[in-house]
C-alpha positions in Angstrom: -17.2 -43.8 3.1 -18.3 -43.2 -0.5 -17.1 -39.5 -0.4 -13.7 -40.6 1.1 -13.4 -43.2 -1.7 -14.1 -40.6 -4.4 -11.6 -38.2 -2.9 -9.0 -40.9 -2.7 -9.5 -41.7 -6.4 -9.1 -38.0 -7.2 -5.8 -37.8 -5.3 -4.6 -40.9 -7.1 -5.6 -39.4 -10.5 -3.7 -36.2 -9.6 -0.5 -38.1 -8.7 -0.7 -39.9 -12.0 -1.6 -37.1 -14.3 -0.4 -33.8 -12.8 3.3 -33.3 -11.8 4.1 -31.9 -8.4 5.4 -28.6 -9.8 2.3 -28.0 -11.9 0.0 -28.9 -9.0 1.7 -26.3 -6.9 1.1 -23.7 -9.6 -2.5 -24.7 -9.8 -2.9 -24.5 -6.0 -1.3 -21.1 -5.9 -3.9 -19.8 -8.3 -6.7 -21.3 -6.2 -5.2 -19.9 -3.0 -4.9 -16.5 -4.5 -8.5 -16.6 -5.4 -9.5 -17.7 -1.9 -7.3 -15.1 -0.3 -8.9 -12.4 -2.5 -12.4 -13.6 -1.6 -11.5 -13.6 2.1 -10.2 -10.0 1.9 -13.2 -8.9 0.0 -15.6 -10.5 2.5 -13.6 -9.0 5.4 -13.6 -5.5 3.9 -17.3 -5.6 2.9 -18.5 -6.8 6.3 -16.5 -4.2 8.1 -17.6 -1.4 5.8 -21.3 -2.5 6.1 -21.0 -2.2 9.9 -19.4 1.3 9.5 -22.2 2.4 7.1 -24.9 1.3 9.5 -23.5 3.7 12.1 -23.2 6.5 9.5 -26.9 6.1 8.7 -28.3 5.4 12.2 -26.1 7.7 14.3 -25.4 11.4 13.8 -21.6 11.5 13.6 -21.5 15.2 13.7 -22.0 14.7 17.4 -18.4 13.5 18.0 -19.1 12.4 21.6 -20.7 9.3 20.2 -17.2 8.1 19.2 -16.6 7.5 22.9 -18.9 4.5 23.3 -18.6 2.7 19.9 -15.1 1.1 20.3 -16.1 -0.2 23.8 -19.3 -1.7 22.3 -17.4 -3.5 19.6 -14.9 -4.9 22.0 -17.7 -6.0 24.3 -19.3 -7.9 21.4 -15.9 -9.6 20.6 -15.7 -10.5 24.3 -19.1 -12.2 24.2 -18.3 -14.0 21.0 -15.0 -15.4 22.4 -16.5 -16.3 25.8 -19.7 -18.0 24.7 -19.2 -19.1 21.0 -15.6 -19.5 19.9 -14.2 -20.4 23.3 -10.8 -19.3 21.8 -9.3 -15.9 22.3 -8.0 -14.0 19.3 -4.4 -14.4 18.2 -2.1 -12.1 16.4 -2.1 -13.5 12.8 1.5 -13.2 11.6 3.2 -14.4 14.9 0.8 -17.4 14.9 1.7 -18.2 11.3 5.4 -17.8 11.9 5.2 -20.2 14.8 3.2 -22.7 12.9 5.8 -22.7 10.1 8.7 -23.3 12.5 7.2 -25.6 15.1 3.9 -27.0 13.9 4.8 -28.2 10.4 2.9 -25.3 8.9 -0.4 -26.5 10.4 -2.9 -23.8 11.5 -6.1 -24.4 13.5 -9.2 -24.6 11.3 -10.9 -22.1 13.5 -8.5 -19.5 12.3 -10.3 -19.6 9.0 -13.5 -18.0 10.3 -12.7 -16.4 13.7 -11.0 -13.3 12.2 -14.0 -12.9 9.8 -16.2 -12.3 12.8 -14.0 -10.6 15.4 -12.1 -8.2 13.1 -15.2 -6.6 11.6 -16.6 -6.2 15.1 -13.4 -4.6 16.3 -12.6 -2.3 13.3 -16.2 -1.6 12.3 -17.0 -0.3 15.7 -13.9 1.9 15.7 -11.1 -0.2 17.2 -7.8 1.5 16.2 -6.4 -1.5 14.2 -6.3 -2.7 10.6 -7.9 -5.5 8.6 -4.8 -6.7 6.8 -3.6 -9.0 9.6 -6.9 -10.8 10.0 -7.1 -11.2 6.2 -3.6 -12.8 6.1 -4.5 -15.0 9.1 -7.7 -16.3 7.6 -6.3 -16.9 4.1 -3.2 -18.6 5.6 -5.4 -21.0 7.7 -7.3 -21.8 4.5 -4.1 -22.7 2.6 -2.7 -24.7 5.5 -5.8 -26.8 5.9 -6.2 -27.2 2.1 -2.6 -28.5 2.0 -3.3 -31.0 4.8 -6.4 -32.2 3.0 -4.4 -32.8 -0.2 -1.6 -34.5 1.7 1.0 -31.9 0.8 4.4 -31.9 2.6 5.4 -29.3 5.2 7.7 -27.4 2.9 5.1 -26.9 0.3 2.5 -26.0 2.9 4.8 -23.2 4.1 5.1 -21.9 0.5 1.3 -22.0 0.1 0.9 -20.0 3.4 3.3 -17.5 1.8 1.0 -17.5 -1.3 -2.0 -16.8 1.0 -0.3 -13.9 2.7 0.8 -12.4 -0.7 -2.7 -12.8 -2.0 -4.3 -11.0 1.0 -1.9 -8.1 0.7 -2.3 -7.9 -3.1 -6.1 -8.0 -2.8 -6.3 -5.2 -0.1 -3.6 -2.9 -1.5 -3.7 -4.0 -5.2 0.1 -4.2 -5.0 1.2 -7.6 -6.2 5.0 -6.9 -6.2 5.0 -5.6 -2.6 2.9 -8.7 -1.6 5.6 -11.0 -3.0 8.4 -9.1 -1.3 6.4 -9.2 2.0 6.2 -13.0 1.9 10.0 -13.2 1.3 11.0 -10.6 3.9 8.6 -11.4 6.7 8.2 -15.2 6.3 11.8 -15.7 5.3 10.9 -17.7 2.1 13.7 -18.5 -0.3 14.0 -16.1 -3.3 14.1 -18.9 -6.0 12.2 -19.4 -9.2 10.5 -22.4 -7.5 9.0 -20.1 -4.8 8.8 -16.9 -6.8 6.4 -18.1 -9.5 3.7 -19.5 -7.1 3.9 -16.3 -5.1 3.5 -14.3 -8.3 0.6 -16.4 -9.5 -1.2 -16.2 -6.2 -0.8 -12.4 -6.1 -2.1 -11.9 -9.6 -5.0 -14.2 -9.0 -5.9 -12.3 -5.8 -5.6 -8.9 -7.5 -7.9 -10.0 -10.3 -10.4 -11.3 -7.7 -10.3 -7.9 -6.0 -10.8 -6.0 -9.2 -13.7 -8.3 -10.1 -15.6 -7.6 -6.9 -14.5 -4.1 -6.0 -13.7 -2.6 -9.4 -11.1 0.1 -9.7 -11.5 1.1 -6.1 -8.1 2.0 -4.5 -7.1 2.8 -0.9 -5.2 6.0 -1.7 -6.4 8.2 -4.6 -3.2 10.2 -5.2 -0.9 11.0 -8.1 2.6 12.4 -7.5 2.5 16.0 -8.7 5.9 17.1 -7.4 9.0 15.2 -8.4 12.1 14.4 -6.3 14.5 17.4 -6.0 18.1 16.7 -5.1 18.2 19.6 -2.7 15.5 17.9 -0.6 17.8 14.9 0.1 18.8 16.2 3.6 15.1 16.6 4.5 14.4 13.0 3.5 17.3 11.9 5.7 15.7 13.9 8.5 12.4 12.1 7.8 14.2 8.7 7.9 15.7 9.6 11.3 12.3 10.6 12.6 10.6 7.5 11.3 13.4 5.3 12.7 13.0 6.8 16.1 9.2 6.5 15.8 9.5 2.9 14.8 11.4 2.2 18.0 8.8 4.1 20.0 6.0 2.1 18.2 7.6 -1.2 19.3 8.4 -0.1 22.8 4.8 1.2 23.3 3.4 -2.1 22.0 5.4 -4.2 24.4 4.9 -1.8 27.3 1.1 -1.5 27.0 0.8 -5.3 26.4 2.9 -5.9 29.6 0.7 -3.5 31.5 -2.5 -5.3 30.5 -1.0 -8.7 31.2 -1.0 -7.6 34.9 -4.8 -7.4 34.9 -6.5 -10.5 36.3 -9.0 -11.4 33.6 -10.3 -10.5 30.2 -13.3 -8.6 31.7 -10.9 -6.2 33.4 -8.9 -5.8 30.3 -12.1 -5.0 28.4 -13.3 -2.4 30.8 -9.9 -0.6 31.2 -9.1 -0.9 27.5 -12.5 0.2 26.2 -12.6 3.3 28.4 -9.0 4.2 27.5 -9.8 3.9 23.7 -12.9 6.0 24.1 -11.1 8.8 25.8 -8.4 8.8 23.2 -10.9 8.8 20.3 -12.9 11.6 22.0 -10.0 14.0 21.9 -8.4 12.6 18.7 -11.1 11.4 16.4 -8.7 10.2 13.6 -7.7 7.3 16.0 -11.2 5.9 15.3 -11.1 2.8 13.1 -8.4 2.0 10.5 -7.7 5.6 9.5 -7.5 5.3 5.7 -9.6 8.3 5.2 -7.3 10.3 7.4 -4.4 9.4 5.1 -6.3 10.4 2.0 -7.2 13.8 3.5 -3.6 14.5 4.5 -2.3 13.7 1.0 -4.7 16.2 -0.6 -4.0 18.8 2.0 -7.4 18.7 3.8 -6.1 19.0 7.3 -9.4 20.2 8.9 -11.3 17.1 7.6 -8.4 14.8 8.5 -8.4 16.0 12.1 -12.2 15.8 12.4 -14.2 17.6 15.1 -12.1 18.0 18.3 -12.2 20.3 21.3 -9.5 22.4 19.6 -11.4 23.2 16.4 -11.5 26.9 17.0 -7.7 27.0 16.9 -7.1 25.2 13.6 -6.2 28.4 11.8 -3.0 28.3 13.8 -0.6 26.0 11.9 1.3 25.1 15.0 -1.9 23.8 16.7 -2.5 21.7 13.6 1.1 20.4 13.8 0.6 19.6 17.5 -2.6 17.7 16.8 -1.0 15.7 14.0 2.0 14.9 16.2 -0.5 13.8 18.9 -1.9 11.3 16.3 1.6 10.1 15.7 2.1 9.5 19.4 -1.2 8.1 20.3 -1.9 5.8 17.3 0.5 3.2 18.7 -1.1 3.5 22.1 -4.7 3.2 20.7 -3.7 0.3 18.5 -2.0 -1.7 21.3 -4.8 -0.9 23.7 -7.3 -2.3 21.2 -5.3 -5.6 21.0 -4.8 -5.8 24.7 -8.5 -5.2 25.4 -9.4 -8.3 23.3 -9.8 -6.8 19.8 -8.6 -8.5 16.6 -6.8 -6.6 13.9 -3.4 -5.9 12.2 -0.6 -3.5 12.7 0.3 -2.6 9.1 -2.4 -0.1 8.4 -2.0 1.6 11.8 1.7 1.9 11.0 0.7 3.6 7.7 -1.5 6.1 9.6 1.2 6.9 12.1 3.8 7.3 9.3 1.6 9.5 7.2 1.0 11.8 10.2 4.7 12.0 11.1 5.7 12.7 7.5 3.1 15.5 7.3 4.3 16.9 10.5 8.0 17.0 9.4 7.0 18.7 6.1 4.9 21.3 7.9 7.7 22.1 10.3 10.1 22.5 7.4 7.7 24.7 5.5 6.8 26.9 8.5 10.0 27.2 10.4 10.8 30.6 8.8 14.0 29.6 7.1 12.6 29.8 3.6 12.5 26.0 2.9 9.6 24.4 0.9 8.9 20.7 0.5 5.9 18.7 -0.7 3.7 17.8 2.2 1.9 15.2 0.1 5.2 13.5 -0.8 6.4 13.6 2.8 3.1 12.1 3.9 3.6 9.3 1.4 7.2 8.6 2.3 6.6 8.8 6.0 4.4 5.7 5.6 7.3 3.8 3.9 9.7 4.9 6.7 7.4 3.5 9.5 6.7 0.2 7.6 10.5 -0.3 7.1 11.3 0.5 10.7 8.5 -1.3 12.4 8.5 -4.5 10.3 12.2 -4.5 9.4 11.0 -4.9 5.8 12.5 -2.0 3.8 11.8 -3.5 0.3 8.2 -4.2 1.2 7.9 -0.6 2.4 9.3 0.9 -0.8 7.3 -1.2 -3.3 4.1 -1.0 -1.2 4.0 2.8 -1.2 5.1 3.1 -4.8 2.5 0.6 -6.0 -0.5 1.8 -4.0 0.0 5.5 -5.0 1.7 5.1 -8.4 4.5 7.1 -6.9 7.4 5.4 -8.8 8.8 8.9 -9.4 9.7 9.0 -5.7 11.8 5.8 -5.7 14.9 7.7 -4.6 13.5 9.4 -1.6 11.6 6.2 -0.7 14.9 4.3 -0.7 16.6 7.1 1.3 14.0 7.3 4.1 13.2 3.6 4.2 16.8 2.5 4.5 17.6 5.2 7.1 14.6 4.2 9.2 15.4 0.5 8.9 19.0 0.9 9.9 18.1 3.0 13.0 15.4 0.5 14.1 17.4 -2.6 13.3 20.5 -1.3 15.3 18.3 -0.7 18.3 15.8 -3.5 18.1 16.9 -7.0 17.1 13.4 -8.2 16.6 10.0 -6.8 15.5 6.6 -6.9 17.1 6.0 -10.1 15.1 9.2 -11.9 15.9 10.4 -10.9 19.5 8.4 -13.5 21.4 9.2 -16.2 18.8 12.9 -15.4 19.0 12.8 -15.8 22.8 11.3 -19.2 22.3 13.8 -20.3 19.7 11.0 -20.6 17.2 11.9 -17.9 14.7 12.9 -18.7 11.1 15.3 -16.3 9.4 17.2 -16.1 6.1 20.2 -17.7 8.0 20.0 -21.3 6.7 21.9 -22.8 9.7 19.5 -21.2 12.2 16.5 -22.1 10.2 17.4 -25.7 9.9 18.0 -25.9 13.7 14.7 -24.1 14.3 12.8 -26.6 12.2 14.3 -29.6 13.9 12.5 -31.1 16.9 14.4 -32.2 19.9 12.1 -35.2 20.4 13.0 -36.6 17.0 16.7 -37.1 17.9 16.3 -38.4 21.5 17.3 -42.0 21.9 15.8 -44.0 24.8 17.3 -47.4 24.6 19.9 -46.7 27.3 19.7 -48.9 30.5 19.6 -46.8 33.7 21.6 -47.8 36.7 21.2 -46.9 40.4 24.0 -45.5 42.5 23.8 -48.3 45.2 24.1 -51.1 42.6 27.2 -53.2 43.1 29.8 -53.6 40.3 28.6 -57.2 39.8 24.9 -56.1 39.5 25.9 -53.3 37.1 27.7 -55.8 34.8 24.9 -58.4 34.9 21.9 -56.1 34.7 23.4 -53.3 32.6 26.5 -54.0 30.6 25.6 -57.6 29.6 22.1 -56.5 28.4 23.1 -53.3 26.5 24.9 -52.6 23.3 25.7 -49.1 24.5 28.9 -47.8 26.0 27.3 -45.2 28.3 24.8 -45.7 31.1 22.6 -43.1 32.9 22.6 -43.2 36.7 19.2 -42.3 38.3 17.7 -42.5 41.8 14.5 -44.3 42.8 12.4 -41.4 41.4 14.2 -41.5 38.1 16.0 -38.2 38.8 19.3 -37.9 36.8 22.5 -38.2 38.9 25.3 -38.8 36.5 26.7 -41.3 33.9 28.9 -44.4 33.7 31.2 -44.8 30.8 32.2 -48.3 29.8 35.7 -47.2 29.2 36.0 -46.1 32.8 35.2 -49.6 34.1 36.9 -51.7 31.5 40.0 -52.2 33.6 38.1 -53.5 36.6 35.1 -55.3 35.1 36.8 -58.7 35.2 38.2 -58.3 38.7 35.6 -60.4 40.7 37.0 -59.3 44.0 35.5 -55.9 43.4 32.0 -57.1 42.4 30.5 -56.8 45.9 32.8 -54.2 47.4 32.3 -51.4 44.9 29.2 -49.7 43.7 28.0 -47.7 40.7 28.5 -44.5 42.7 32.2 -45.3 42.7 32.5 -45.0 39.0 29.8 -42.4 38.3 30.9 -39.1 36.8 29.2 -35.9 35.7 28.4 -35.6 32.0 30.2 -32.8 30.0 26.8 -31.1 29.8 23.1 -31.7 30.1 20.3 -31.0 27.7 17.2 -29.6 29.3 14.1 -30.7 27.4 11.9 -27.7 28.3 14.3 -24.8 27.7 17.1 -25.8 25.3 16.5 -25.0 21.6 18.2 -27.1 18.9 20.7 -24.2 18.4 21.6 -24.5 22.1 21.8 -28.3 21.9 24.2 -28.0 18.9 26.3 -25.5 20.8 26.5 -27.8 23.8 27.9 -30.6 21.6 30.3 -28.2 20.0 31.6 -26.7 23.3 31.8 -30.1 25.2 33.2 -32.2 22.5 30.9 -35.0 23.7 29.4 -37.7 21.5 26.4 -38.3 23.7 24.6 -35.9 26.1 21.8 -36.8 28.5 18.4 -35.2 28.3 16.6 -34.2 31.5 12.9 -33.5 31.5 11.1 -32.2 34.7 14.4 -32.9 36.5 14.2 -36.6 35.5 16.2 -38.7 33.1 14.6 -38.8 29.7 17.1 -40.1 27.2 20.3 -39.3 25.3 21.1 -37.3 22.1 24.0 -38.6 20.1 26.1 -36.3 17.9 25.9 -38.7 15.0 22.1 -38.8 15.0 21.9 -35.0 15.5 24.1 -34.3 12.5 22.2 -36.9 10.4 19.0 -35.1 11.2 20.5 -31.8 10.5 21.8 -32.8 7.1 18.4 -34.3 6.2 16.6 -31.1 7.2 19.1 -28.9 5.3 18.6 -30.9 2.1 14.8 -30.6 2.6 14.7 -26.8 2.9 17.2 -26.2 0.1 16.0 -28.7 -2.4 
């Protein structure tokens, strides 16, 4: 009680002495710091696990790769089954759903679960990244901090965006790309009110990362060859390739996920997935773990080290064998990543996307340089820009892709080819896939926020909040006299639902339809409710109709009231006036 009293006094002091705007700025700095710490902890724990294997096991014997991913997934399985009791969730879809349907509230367990399961997955060689778990954990921290401080839903959403920006800025040391990611992926408004907190969180997180990790960067690369106008066509070709690869990436993700969903239980998924990953890693060692070292090797032209020890090592002096192996990484990285998820692992898709893009970019450059037509392009630059193309196509976030690659490599000299390839890839992917890996399931549920204000308002609205239940139900066998006495006389409504003995909805009675006979006493016993009952212009189905669909039903039917049916039973009515009032209130809330 004493602690609660002290905390209450602190909140009151804050309300009196710190304005809402300044408090948000202060919180964005704190959340940036916490996001940076979360990312640092996640990276250090994972790298500690990896270093243990480097010291204990002899990795020159590449057969050992076969068992490690399975062992990591098995430990995750044990942790989920006996400790957490909660299976891992994909971070960003979970966050997007919480913003649209759960008032930006995330489960407290999402704070610490990724910090355990992600290092076990990635540290043991699971073919996924750490960025997703870092974003998930940091976002859960910001959401629950917002709840603790009694912050409204809109501000909690902004703080979640700050957490995501902070996690990305900390891992990649790219604050500008981090801000753009929050705007593109989380559909945050690009206004000064949102931009400044995102900026402050990103800067705070980057400083935190520098404090703990020093000048360590993911990709140690400086652009040596500038953009040449004659290479424009080749960058368009690369954009075409990354666009097609982005579609393939998404299709493989949904296909493999669907295949695993047919398995009966998590133990079967673990066995099948663990063996599949082991086989892929045995033949293609770069699929092991995140793959950041693979990217660095490609950018400095160290193909042999990038490919690792494979059964094809004796043939690496043949450039077309190298190209075939690199293309194999492009093809199988998406399979290995999705299999890791489906088998129960925890991780993110952004870094695997970078790995796949770097491999494809390098393949395109090598093919151009060795096709015998006298062309010559920079393999390092194509490796770099291939990553941007895949990010733009897979995430439908071209600006994030451009600034992320430019920032993490210092490659601002390549802005023009980055824009050419990223935009080309995005257009191809967007025209073939309406939604990304993050958003497809949410869109099908009607729970996806977009930059479209009308759709966003309807997504944020809840059907339950506009349902009115003060309508008196009638039964079809009631006489006209009973209907007037038990219904009309006791209600101030001009519409009545008709239900059977089990409350199943049958139809409606309109007061206007009985007005001409309601005073004719000769009909009180001879006519029944069923005589006057009509079908409504439309019916709202509680379980399946989104708010966008509800609004469309009012628009198409021209009705002022529509009945709501839940589990085939009458539940209430929605009136157009209440719906529009709620719509206007939510619109003001998200645009203020």
